[in-house]
N, C-alpha and C positions, 0 to 999 in steps of 0.2 A: 313433582318438582324435578325436572330433568337437568337443570343447571344450578345445582346447589351451591357450588363454589362461586359461581358468578353472582348469585343472589347475595351471598355473604359479602362479597367484595363491594357490591353496590350499596349495601346497607351499613357498612362499617362506620361511615362518618357520623351516623346518627345514633351510634351505640353508646352505652354507658362504659365506664372504665373496665369493669369486669367482662362485659360482653366483648369489648374490643380485644382484650387479652385472649379470650377464647377464639374469636374470629381470626386473629393473626396467627395463633398457634395452628389452627386447623388449615388455614391457607398455606402455611409454610411447611406443614408436616402431614399433608393429606394422605400420603401413601402409608403412613404409620398408624393412622387412626383406627384401622381395622383391629389392631391388637390392644387398644386402650379401652378399658371399662370406664364408666362415667366417673368412678372414684379416682382411677389412675389419671384421667384427663384433668380432673379438678386439682389433684396434687401437683401435676406437672405445670399447670398454669398458675396455681396459687389462689384458687377460688373455692367456694363450697360446692359440694355435689349438687345441691339444689339449684345453684346458679347454672350448672351444665344443663339440667333438665329444663329450666325456664328459658335458657338460651335456645334450646332445640325447639321448644314450643313456640317461641316468638317467631322463629323462622317458618312455622307452619307444620311442624312434625309432631307426631303423637308423643315422642320422647326421644331420648338420646339414641337408642338402638336404631330408630328410623332415620335419624340424621346420619348416623355412621354408615348405614347401608346405602343411603343416597349418595354420599361422598364416594364410597367404594364403587358404586355402579357407574358414576360419572367418570372415574379414573379408568375403569375397565372399558367403558365405551370409547373413551378417547384413545386408549391404547389400541383397541381393535380397529378404529378408523385409521389410525396412523399406520397400522400394519397391512391394511387392505391392499394398498398398491404394491406391496412386496410379496404377496402370496402368489406363487406361480400356479398355473392351471394344473389340475391333476395329471400326473404323468401317465403315459400309456405303458402298461406292464408287459414287457417282452419276455419275462421269465418268472418262474415261480419264486425264485430266490429274491427277486426285487420286491414282490408282493409281501413276502414274510418280513423282509428287512424294513420296509416302510411301515407295515403294521406294527412291528415291534417298536419303532421309533415314535410312532403316533401314540401308542400306549404309554411309553415312557414320558412323553410330553404331558399327556393327560394326568398321569399320576402326580407329576410335579405340580400341575395346576391345582389339583385337589388339595395337596398339602399346603399350598399358598392360600387357598380359600378358607381352610379350617386350621386354626391353631391347635397345638397339642393340648393346651389348656382347655379349649372348648371340647375336644374329644374326651379328655379325662373327666370333665364335668358330666358329660352324657353317660360315660361308663359308670361313674359313681351313682348317678341317678338310677340306672338300670339295676345296679347291685343292691340298692336300698329298696327297690320297688317291691310292694306286696304282689301286685299283679301288673301286667303290661299288656295293653291292647295295641296291635299294629293295624293301621289303615293306610291304604295306598291308592292313589288315583292312576288311571292309565294302565299301561302294560308292565308296570314295574312291580306288581303285586307278587310275582314269583320270586323276585330277589328278596323281598321282605319276608315272604313265607319261609324261605330257606334259612334266613337269619333267625326267625322265630322258632323254627324247628330245632336249631342248634341250642338256643336258649332253653327250650323245653327239655331237651335231653340233659342239659346241665343242671336241671332241677328248678328252673324258674317257672312261675305260673304265668302262662302266656296265652293270649287269644289272637288269632290272625285269620278271622273270617272275612270273606269278600262280600257276603250278602249284607246290604245296607240295613235291613230290618234286624238281623242278628247283631250287627255292630252297635246299633242304637240300644238294643236290649242289654248287651254286655256292658255298655257304658253306664247305663242306669244303675247297674249293680256295683259299680266301682266307687271307691271311697278315697279320702285323703291318704296319701302315701302310695297311691297307684299312679301309673304312667300311661299317657296316650302318646304313642310314637306315630306321628302323622307325616306321610310322604305325599307331596304334590309338587312336581317339578316347577310348575308355573306358580305355585303358591296361591292359586285362585280357584281351585276346584270347590264348587259350592257345597257339595256333600261333606268333604273333608273339613272345610271351614266350619260348617254347622256342628260337626262333632267336636271340633276344637273349642268352639264357643261354649258348648254344653259342658265339656270337660273343665273349662276355666271356671264356670259357675259352680261346679261341684267341688272345686278345690284340688283337682288333679294336677299333676305336673305334666307339662306338654313339651315334647321334643319334636321339633319340626325338621324336615329335610326338604329343601327347596332349591331353586336356582339362586345364584348370588345376586339378589335384587331386593328392592323394597316391595314387599308383598304382604297381603293380609294374614297369611298363615304364619310367617316368621315373626310378625309383630305380636301375634297371640302367644307365641311360644315362650317358655321359660329358658329353653336351651335351643339354639339354632345351629344346624349343620347345613352345608351348602354343596351342591353338585353342579353339573352343567346341563342346561337344556340343549335342544338340538340346534338352536340358533348359535349359541356359544360354541357348541361342539363342531359346527361347520367350519370354524376357523382352524381346526386341527385336521379335519377331513371333509372336504366339500362333497365327496362322492358317497360317504357313509356316515353322516352325523349321528344317526340312530345307534350305530355300533359304538361310536365314541362316547355318547351319552350313557349308554349301558355300562361301558367299561369304567367310566367315572363313578357311577353310582355303586357298582360292585366293589370297586377299590375302597370306597369310603366305608361300606358295610363290612368288608373284610378287615379293615383296620380296627373298627369297633370290636369285632369278634376276637381278633388277635390280642387286643389289650385286655378284654374281659377274661379270656381263657388263661392268659399269663398271670392274672391276679387271683384265679379261682382254681386251685389244684384239684379239689374234689370234683368240681364241674368238668374239668378237662379229663379226669379219669373216667367219669361217667360217659363222656362223649367217645372216648377211645373204646370202651367196652361195647357201646352201641354199634360203633363201626365194625368191630370184630364180629359181633353177632350177625350183622348183615352179610359180611363176607363169608360166613360159615353156612349161610342158607343154601 
């Protein structure tokens, strides 16, 4: 459903009183919806939480998270289309100084975008999930596995039980031995990688907690997740740098992972000390 708000606008006349309240609130406050849980939306409108869920399903979505993502996607797409005519062609770089300055500005813009896509509350929920986890398995699609493995290594040094294997057979074998209280951290920027989705579905059936990291979009992986984080795919990244969207996408992902690590280490004094000792040991080799 690419035109969520338009669909709501067309259907509003045939809605019940509670549904109309929800529809009008969403149409008038679409840009704020990203920060509202289903409970918060229900309280703001004056309806029950189940009314929010039923409203979302009546519009054809699996639940409120899917509706919220669809609205956010539509807003982002509209903003991007509005900005397309204003984006100048990539400048020719006459000096090294210009290259560094433009790259620094691009990174600053990307960092700001990531903070807008992910609320501090969402970040803290993922941090708490990792803190409470008995075991954590990381899986990643595409060329981002190195970023995930670096994060997994830091957690391992901090004393967490972590698995970050890239072999699909080993991933499935490890998943089969995991239990409630364990976490699957699944990264697929498209949110549609078949292997990652299969693992997430198996994790869901086993009662594991799923953390997804995808592009800011309605996608199968984020809908399976208990906690969702969002980065930029190369298409979105091209709005920041038409010549090097892959670099921008990697910067976005790395910034989000670094933010998770910084919050984790700030809350875990012992883990931070272990990491410092490990770094000192490596430097003395």
